[in-house]
C-alpha positions in Angstrom: 135.9 84.0 91.8 138.7 81.8 92.9 138.2 80.2 96.3 134.6 81.3 96.6 132.1 78.5 97.3 128.5 78.7 96.0 125.8 78.3 98.6 122.4 77.1 97.6 119.2 77.7 99.6 116.4 75.2 99.7 113.0 76.5 98.5 111.9 76.6 102.2 114.8 78.8 103.1 114.2 81.1 100.1 110.6 81.5 101.1 111.8 82.4 104.7 114.2 85.0 103.3 111.6 86.5 101.1 108.9 86.5 103.9 111.4 88.4 106.1 111.8 91.0 103.4 108.1 91.4 102.9 107.4 91.5 106.7 109.7 94.5 107.1 107.6 96.4 104.6 108.7 98.8 101.9 108.2 102.5 101.6 105.5 103.8 99.4 106.7 104.7 95.9 105.2 106.4 92.9 105.9 105.0 89.4 104.9 105.5 85.9 104.2 102.7 83.4 101.6 100.9 81.3 99.1 98.3 82.5 98.6 95.5 80.0 97.2 92.0 79.8 94.7 92.7 82.5 92.3 89.9 83.4 90.1 88.7 86.3 90.6 85.1 87.2 87.7 82.8 88.1 88.3 83.3 91.8 88.1 87.1 91.5 91.8 87.8 91.6 93.1 90.4 89.2 96.1 89.6 87.0 98.0 92.2 85.0 101.4 93.3 83.8 103.1 96.6 84.6 105.6 97.6 81.9 107.7 100.3 80.4 110.1 100.4 77.4 112.6 98.0 78.9 111.0 96.0 81.8 107.9 94.4 83.0 106.5 93.1 86.3 103.7 90.5 86.7 101.2 91.6 89.3 98.5 89.8 91.2 95.9 91.7 93.2 94.0 89.3 95.6 90.3 89.4 95.5 90.1 91.3 98.8 92.4 94.1 97.5 90.5 94.7 94.2 88.1 97.7 94.6 
């Protein structure tokens, strides 16, 4: 857009913005999808992909969250 200047965040600033979003929390949601590429890392963390027909999300469950 004419006259609009791009502003870039540093990695530190981006982390601060994202931490603020996460600290506020999010409402619980129900969803439907497929779990694929599930594996347990050497430290006990669980890695998997949630996907449907048109999108996917990489997921990490920390060792203390896995039950």
